[in-house]
C-alpha positions in Angstrom: -16.6 7.0 -26.5 -18.4 3.4 -26.6 -18.0 0.4 -28.7 -20.0 -0.1 -31.9 -21.0 -3.4 -31.8 -22.3 -5.9 -28.5 -20.4 -8.7 -30.6 -16.9 -9.2 -31.7 -15.0 -12.0 -32.6 -11.9 -10.7 -30.3 -11.9 -8.2 -27.5 -8.3 -7.0 -26.0 -8.7 -5.4 -22.6 -5.0 -3.7 -22.4 -3.6 -2.8 -25.7 0.1 -2.7 -25.1 2.8 -4.8 -25.7 1.1 -8.3 -25.4 -1.8 -7.3 -26.9 -0.2 -6.0 -30.0 2.4 -8.8 -30.2 -0.5 -11.0 -30.7 -2.8 -8.8 -33.1 0.0 -8.3 -35.6 0.8 -11.7 -36.0 -3.0 -12.3 -36.7 -3.6 -9.7 -38.9 -0.4 -10.6 -40.7 -1.6 -13.9 -41.5 -4.3 -13.1 -43.3 -6.9 -15.5 -41.9 -8.7 -12.7 -40.3 -9.5 -10.3 -42.5 -13.4 -10.6 -41.8 -12.6 -10.6 -37.8 -14.5 -8.4 -35.5 -11.8 -6.6 -33.0 -11.9 -4.5 -30.3 -9.0 -3.6 -28.1 -9.9 -1.4 -25.0 -6.7 0.8 -23.2 -6.6 4.1 -21.4 -4.8 5.9 -23.6 -4.0 5.8 -27.6 -0.2 4.7 -27.4 0.9 7.9 -29.1 3.8 8.6 -26.6 7.5 7.0 -26.1 6.3 6.1 -22.8 8.6 3.4 -22.0 11.7 1.3 -23.8 12.3 -2.7 -23.7 15.7 -4.0 -24.0 16.6 -7.8 -24.0 18.9 -10.5 -25.8 18.5 -12.0 -28.5 20.2 -14.3 -31.2 19.9 -13.4 -34.9 16.6 -11.7 -36.6 13.7 -11.2 -34.4 9.9 -10.9 -35.2 10.0 -7.2 -34.4 13.7 -6.8 -35.9 12.2 -3.9 -38.0 11.6 -1.4 -34.9 14.8 -2.2 -32.9 16.2 1.1 -32.4 19.6 -0.1 -31.5 21.9 -3.3 -30.8 24.9 -3.8 -29.0 27.5 -6.7 -29.7 29.9 -5.8 -26.9 28.4 -5.7 -23.3 30.3 -4.8 -19.7 29.4 -5.6 -16.4 31.0 -3.8 -13.3 30.4 -4.0 -9.6 33.3 -3.5 -6.9 33.6 -7.3 -6.4 33.8 -8.4 -10.4 34.0 -6.4 -13.9 34.6 -7.5 -17.1 33.3 -7.5 -20.7 30.8 -10.3 -21.0 31.1 -13.4 -23.3 27.7 -13.3 -25.4 27.7 -16.3 -27.1 26.1 -15.0 -30.4 23.2 -13.0 -28.7 23.0 -9.3 -29.2 21.7 -6.8 -26.8 18.5 -4.7 -28.4 16.3 -1.8 -27.8 13.1 -0.9 -29.0 11.5 2.1 -28.3 7.7 2.1 -26.9 7.0 4.7 -30.0 8.1 3.1 -32.6 6.6 0.0 -31.5 2.9 1.2 -30.8 3.3 3.2 -34.0 4.4 0.2 -36.3 1.6 -2.4 -34.9 -1.1 0.6 -35.0 -0.2 1.1 -38.5 -1.0 -2.4 -39.0 -4.4 -2.4 -37.2 -5.7 1.0 -39.2 -4.8 -0.4 -42.3 -6.3 -3.7 -41.7 -9.9 -1.7 -40.9 -11.3 -4.7 -38.4 -9.6 -3.2 -35.3 -11.9 -0.6 -33.1 -9.9 1.5 -30.4 -11.7 2.7 -27.5 -10.1 4.5 -24.8 -11.5 3.4 -21.2 -9.9 2.8 -17.9 -11.4 -0.2 -16.7 -12.5 -0.9 -13.0 -14.2 -4.0 -13.2 -14.0 -7.1 -15.6 -16.2 -10.2 -15.4 -17.4 -12.9 -17.9 -20.6 -15.3 -17.3 -21.3 -17.8 -20.1 -21.1 -15.3 -23.4 -21.8 -12.1 -21.4 -18.8 -9.9 -20.5 -19.4 -7.2 -18.2 -17.2 -4.6 -18.0 -17.3 -1.3 -15.7 -15.2 1.8 -15.8 -14.9 5.6 -17.0 -14.5 6.5 -20.1 -11.6 8.5 -21.6 -7.9 8.7 -21.1 -6.0 7.8 -17.9 -2.3 7.9 -16.5 -3.3 5.8 -13.6 -0.6 3.1 -13.1 -3.6 0.6 -12.0 -7.1 -0.3 -12.8 -8.8 2.1 -11.6 -7.7 5.7 -12.9 -8.0 8.5 -9.6 -9.5 12.0 -11.0 -10.8 10.8 -14.6 -12.8 12.9 -15.7 -14.8 10.5 -18.1 -18.0 9.8 -18.0 -18.6 6.0 -15.9 -20.3 3.2 -17.9 -21.1 -0.3 -17.8 -21.1 -2.6 -20.7 -22.4 -5.5 -21.8 -20.2 -7.5 -25.0 -19.7 -10.7 -26.1 -17.0 -12.4 -27.9 -15.7 -15.5 -28.9 -12.3 -14.9 -27.8 -11.7 -12.3 -24.7 -7.6 -11.5 -24.0 -6.4 -9.3 -20.7 -3.2 -8.1 -20.2 -4.1 -5.5 -17.6 -1.9 -6.4 -14.4 -3.8 -6.5 -11.0 -1.5 -7.3 -8.2 -2.9 -10.2 -5.7 -1.5 -12.1 -2.9 -2.3 -15.7 -4.1 -0.1 -17.1 -1.4 1.4 -17.1 2.3 4.5 -17.3 1.0 4.2 -15.1 -1.7 7.2 -12.3 -2.1 7.1 -9.1 -4.2 9.8 -6.5 -5.4 9.5 -3.9 -7.6 11.8 -3.7 -10.0 12.0 0.7 -10.3 14.0 2.9 -12.5 14.8 6.2 -13.9 15.8 7.0 -17.0 17.7 9.8 -18.8 18.7 10.2 -22.6 21.3 12.8 -22.4 23.6 14.3 -25.1 27.2 15.8 -24.8 27.6 19.1 -27.0 29.6 18.4 -30.4 32.4 20.4 -28.6 31.9 19.2 -24.9 34.3 21.2 -22.1 35.5 19.3 -19.1 36.9 15.9 -19.1 36.2 14.7 -22.6 37.5 17.4 -24.9 36.9 16.8 -28.6 36.9 12.7 -28.0 33.6 10.7 -28.2 31.7 10.4 -25.4 30.3 7.2 -25.8 31.2 3.8 -27.9 28.1 3.3 -29.8 28.8 -0.7 -30.4 29.6 -1.5 -26.4 27.0 -0.8 -24.0 27.1 -1.5 -19.9 24.4 -4.3 -18.7 24.8 -3.8 -15.1 27.0 -1.4 -13.1 26.3 -2.2 -9.5 29.6 0.1 -8.4 26.8 2.7 -7.1 25.5 3.0 -3.2 23.9 -0.2 -2.6 22.4 1.3 0.9 18.6 1.0 -0.5 18.9 -2.3 -1.8 20.0 -3.9 -5.0 20.9 -1.2 -7.1 22.9 -0.8 -10.7 23.0 1.4 -13.2 22.9 0.4 -17.1 24.4 2.4 -19.8 22.5 2.4 -23.6 24.7 4.6 -26.2 22.5 5.7 -28.9 25.5 7.4 -30.7 29.1 9.2 -29.9 27.0 11.7 -28.4 23.7 10.6 -26.8 23.2 7.4 -24.2 20.0 6.1 -22.2 21.1 5.5 -18.5 18.8 4.3 -16.6 19.2 4.1 -12.4 17.5 1.2 -11.2 16.9 -0.5 -7.9 15.2 -4.2 -7.0 13.7 -3.5 -3.5 10.1 -3.5 -2.3 9.1 0.2 -2.0 10.0 3.2 -4.8 12.1 6.4 -3.7 11.6 9.9 -3.8 11.5 11.2 -7.5 14.6 13.8 -6.4 16.5 10.4 -5.1 16.5 8.9 -8.5 17.6 11.9 -10.3 20.5 12.5 -7.9 21.9 8.8 -8.4 21.4 9.6 -12.1 23.8 12.6 -11.9 26.2 11.1 -9.3 26.7 8.2 -11.4 27.4 10.5 -14.8 29.7 12.4 -12.9 32.0 9.8 -11.0 31.7 7.2 -13.4 31.1 8.6 -17.1 33.1 11.5 -16.0 31.0 13.7 -17.8 29.6 17.3 -16.5 28.5 19.1 -19.6 25.5 17.4 -21.0 21.8 18.0 -21.1 18.8 15.5 -20.7 16.8 15.3 -23.7 14.2 12.6 -23.0 13.2 11.5 -19.7 11.2 7.6 -18.5 10.5 6.1 -15.2 8.9 2.8 -15.2 7.9 -0.1 -12.2 7.8 -3.5 -13.0 6.5 -6.0 -10.8 8.7 -8.7 -9.7 6.4 -11.3 -7.9 6.3 -15.0 -7.0 2.1 -14.3 -7.1 0.7 -17.2 -9.0 -0.6 -16.4 -12.5 -3.6 -18.0 -14.6 -3.4 -17.9 -18.3 -7.2 -18.7 -18.1 -9.5 -17.7 -15.5 -13.0 -17.3 -15.9 -13.2 -17.4 -19.6 -10.4 -15.0 -20.2 -7.0 -15.1 -21.3 -4.4 -13.6 -19.6 -1.6 -11.9 -21.5 1.8 -10.2 -20.7 2.7 -9.5 -17.2 -1.4 -10.6 -15.8 -0.4 -13.7 -17.3 2.9 -13.9 -16.0 5.2 -13.6 -18.7 7.4 -11.2 -16.4 10.0 -12.9 -15.4 10.2 -12.6 -11.7 13.8 -13.0 -10.9 14.8 -10.6 -13.3 11.6 -8.0 -15.0 12.5 -8.9 -18.4 9.1 -9.2 -20.2 9.2 -8.2 -23.9 10.5 -11.8 -25.3 8.3 -13.7 -23.0 5.7 -11.8 -24.3 7.0 -12.5 -28.0 7.3 -16.6 -26.9 3.8 -16.5 -25.8 2.2 -14.7 -28.6 3.6 -16.9 -31.0 2.3 -20.1 -29.4 -1.0 -18.5 -29.3 -1.4 -17.3 -33.0 0.2 -20.8 -34.0 -2.6 -22.3 -32.1 -5.5 -20.1 -33.1 -4.0 -20.2 -36.8 -3.7 -24.2 -37.2 -7.9 -23.9 -36.2 -8.6 -21.9 -39.0 -6.3 -24.2 -41.5 -8.1 -27.4 -40.5 -11.2 -28.7 -42.1 -13.1 -29.1 -39.0 -16.4 -26.9 -39.2 -16.8 -26.3 -35.4 -15.0 -23.0 -34.3 -16.8 -22.1 -31.7 -15.2 -21.1 -28.3 -14.8 -24.2 -26.8 -12.8 -25.3 -29.8 -10.1 -22.1 -29.6 -10.2 -22.2 -25.6 -9.4 -25.9 -25.1 -6.4 -25.4 -28.6 -5.0 -22.6 -26.3 -5.3 -24.5 -23.1 -2.9 -27.2 -24.8 0.1 -24.5 -24.9 2.8 -25.9 -23.0 4.3 -23.6 -19.8 7.7 -23.4 -19.1 9.2 -25.9 -16.9 8.0 -25.4 -12.7 11.4 -25.5 -12.1 12.1 -22.1 -13.1 9.3 -20.8 -11.5 11.3 -22.1 -8.4 14.6 -20.6 -9.3 12.6 -17.6 -9.5 11.2 -17.8 -6.2 14.4 -18.3 -4.6 16.3 -15.5 -6.1 13.3 -13.3 -4.8 13.8 -14.4 -1.5 17.5 -13.9 -1.7 16.9 -10.4 -2.2 13.7 -9.6 -0.3 15.1 -11.1 2.9 18.8 -9.9 2.7 20.0 -13.6 2.5 22.8 -12.0 0.2 23.8 -8.6 -1.0 22.0 -8.4 -4.6 25.6 -6.7 -5.7 27.2 -9.8 -4.9 24.7 -12.5 -6.5 25.2 -10.6 -10.0 28.8 -10.0 -9.5 29.0 -14.2 -8.8 26.9 -15.1 -11.7 29.2 -13.4 -14.1 32.3 -13.9 -12.9 32.0 -17.6 -12.6 29.7 -18.4 -16.0 29.6 -17.1 -19.4 27.1 -14.6 -20.3 25.2 -16.3 -23.0 24.6 -18.9 -20.2 23.1 -16.8 -18.0 20.8 -15.6 -20.6 19.4 -18.6 -21.9 18.9 -19.7 -17.8 17.1 -16.6 -17.5 15.3 -17.2 -20.6 13.7 -20.1 -19.4 15.5 -22.1 -22.5 18.7 -23.6 -20.3 18.8 -27.8 -19.6 19.5 -29.0 -16.2 23.2 -29.5 -16.8 23.6 -25.9 -18.0 21.6 -24.8 -14.5 23.0 -26.9 -11.5 26.4 -25.3 -13.2 25.0 -21.9 -12.7 23.4 -22.7 -9.2 27.0 -24.2 -8.1 28.7 -21.0 -8.6 26.9 -19.0 -6.2 27.0 -19.4 -2.3 25.4 -22.8 -0.8 24.3 -21.2 2.2 22.0 -18.3 1.3 20.8 -19.9 -1.7 19.6 -23.1 0.3 18.2 -20.8 3.4 16.1 -19.5 0.4 15.2 -22.2 -1.3 13.8 -24.2 1.7 11.9 -20.8 2.2 10.4 -21.2 -1.1 9.2 -24.9 -1.2 
């Protein structure tokens, strides 16, 4: 299916978390009741394809779709294990399908958003013309081009006042660039009502307590940990996660999950009721917010934290900032509301201080070059710092004094070496 029009007020290339977070804010404002909006994505967002977990204080913008949250977290490793001091933070989970359904319902009720399924292979913008090339129909590829997509190829010439892109395309932007992958396999497991084995009739999980990181598993492949998010007393999401340059064989993830569930959870009788697999880029790649007439959102716009892979909350901060600028223009008395006015307003958004990108590069160098084992890095961080302070640091919201305290808690030699490499 091709777009119905040739001009739109806004075009979104990619219809995932970043696009939907921004669109939801704009449509809820009531100021875009006459806007014509196009979203192009390779699928219809009808599947529970991912789970977002994040820490947050208070009530968040998408609190209505938080599936579970925990006020108690544990950390485990061979070097240090302890409950974490959260300083008012709660760890929250949002399921992909719940988020999509919530946002898409608003989009559908607005009657203003046209959704086209297509896989984009090439995008360019010259003056007012947006040239899109690709294949129509849904696809399941992880990159821009969908190998084997049976849809027909196309070239669309469109125009729009604003174009937002959230389709991530890896690139090498520096000779010193460091790239790792955060890759994970997750099982939602369910324990029978009257389980056999070690637990007897006792609850298998504490639904109010989750495991943020458990590094007691083998570190042979690199930084490897498991997190456990109880959904109730009989069900939990168990995620086997690695920070490494390359993926494992599919069977290796499942073996890691089986061993962990048996050895550390003490559970032998269970069934897998849901599965997920994901890959998050952890890269020191230089990302541009605005490039060739297109604004980049989400991971494509550098909103994935390079040193941790956390993305959801950074997307929310970016979406809130963009929406505030656009709504301020609509509320102003100025007559001109053309492309340049909107672009100048968005380009005035302040980025996080550059020192946080340097911290990310340092940790990436430590992990990628093996200057210090990843399990020991995180064990030292949580042993010598309150979790709440680490969360602020990883959210790019800490102050210099807090950052110096965290940095000084880490071994000087490996991190100094990594810092010199990252300069």
